[in-house]
N, C-alpha and C positions, 0 to 999 in steps of 0.2 A: 813915364808910365805910372799908373795908379792901380793898385790891387785891391779888390773887394774880396773879403772872406765870407763864405756862405756856409752856415751850419746845416747839418743833416743831409749833405750831398754824399751818398754812400755807394752809388752805382751809376752805370752808364745811362739808365733811364732818368736818373736825377739830373744828370748833365743835360739830357735832351729836354727835360721839363723846364729847366732854368734857361736854356737857350731859347725856348719858345717865349718865355717871359720877356727876355731881352728883345726878341724880334717884335713882339707885340708893342713894347715900349719904344721901339725904334732905337735901340742901343746896340752898338756893334763892339763887342769885346775883341781885343787883339788875340786873346786866347782864353779858353775855358777848360778847366779840369776839376777833379774832385775837390770841392771846397774853395776854389779860387776862380775869380774872373779878373783878367787884366785888361785895363783900358788905356788908350793912348793919353787921355787927359782925365783929370778929376771931374766927376759928374756933378752937375749943379744940384743944390739942395732939394729943389722941387722934383727932380728926376729920382733922387734917392728916396724920397718919401713915397712916390708912386711905386718904385721898385720894392721897397720894404713891404708895402701893402700887398703887392702881387705875389711876392715870395711867401709871405705869411699865409696867404690863401692856399698854398700848395704844401705847407708844412716846413718851409725853409725860413732861414733867418739870417740877415746880414749881421756880421760880428764886427763891432768897433773896438772892443777891449783887447789889448795886446796879449794878456794872459789867456783869454778865451781863444784867440787866434792860434796860439801855440798848441793848446789842448786840441782844438779842432784839426789842426795840421797833423798832430800825432795820431789821432783817431783815423784820419783819412789814409795815412801811410800804413797803419796796421791793417785796415780793411783792404786796401789795395793789395798788400802782400799776401794776406790770408785768403781773400775771396776772389781776387782777379789775377792770380799768378798760377801757372801750371802746377807747381809743386814747391813746398817749403824745404829749405835745406836744414838738416838736423843741426848743423853747426851755426844756424842763424844766431847772430849776436844782436839781440834786440836793442841793448843799450847803445851799442855803436851805431847801428842803423838809425835809431830815433834821434840820438844827439847830433849826428851829422845832418840829418834831415832838417831839423829845426835850428841848428847852429847854437845850441845851448848845452851846457854840461848835463849829463844824464841825471845826476842827483837832483839838480834843480828841476828838471822836467818831471821826474818821478814824484818829487814832493808836491810840485804844483798840481799835477794830475790828481794825486790822492786828495789834496785839499779841496779841489773844485769838484771832482767827480764822486768822491766818497768811497772809491775803491782803488786798489793799487793798479799800476800799469800791468803787472803780471796777471792779476785777476781779469782785467779787461781783455788781454791777449788770449787767455784761456777761454773766456766766454766766446770770443770771436771764433776760436778754433772749434769749440764744441758746436757752435751754431753752424759752421761749415760742415762738420761731421754729421750733424742732423740732416742737413740738406743732401749730402752724399748718401746717407742711409736711406732717406726718403725715396731717392731716385733709383736705388738698388742696382747701380751699375758697377760698383766696386766692392770687393770683399773688405772685411774689417781690417785685415792686414794691409791692403792697398790704401785704405783711408788713413790708417795710422802713418804709413810711409808718406803719403801725399801731404799730410799736415805736419811732418817733421817730428813725429813721436819716435822714441827709440824702440817701442814695442807696443803690441796690441794691449798688453796689460796696463801700461802707462796711460794710454788713451782711455781705456775702459774705466780705470780708477778716477781719472779727472772727469770723465763723462758722468759717472754715477754721482760724484760729489756735486757737480753743477746741476744735473737734471733730476737726481733722485732715482734714476733707473739705469740699467745697463744698456749698452747699444743694442744688444740682441732683443731685449724686452721692448725697447722703443720700435725696433724694426717689425716685431710681431704685431704690436698694437698701434701701428702708425695711423694717426688721424691728423690731417693737415693742420687743424686748429690747435692741437696741442704740441705739434712737432716744431713748427717754424715760428721764429720771432723776427720782427723788423730789426735790421741792423742798428738803426738809430735809437732803438729802445733798449739796447743791451747795457 
């Protein structure tokens, strides 16, 4: 088995887009998930070059570096838990989840993440949670209390404080003035 790691795969549509690239290039992965494509055999260099070109045209990038693969895997796991799970558990222990996911000590992962991304893992997780909160506020289907609970916050006040720190406005202000262009950001640009 040979695994390719692909940067900027953050949602199911990304998986579908990458799958189309593979189909077009007549490549059949054994499995395809956020940030990873597993093949039975290693791909020849000329196929990899064509794949790199096709992926780049869609905003994706194949990752060769081990440290970059660790960071991309951590990001994918955080995005999966925050954006693609029904509800976060308040007792979510990010350090345990992430270190078990990448099979490295959390301190190493945390330091590596900070050195490569320029922000701490905690800041990245908070940004992802706030982005999810903005999405939920925009669709106006849940109360602020339900959103806080959904994202694993201990209270609305805690969510509101982090929200204001990240966005510069309160959730209720954003809700009143919601304009799609200023509300939502692409997950791969957080």
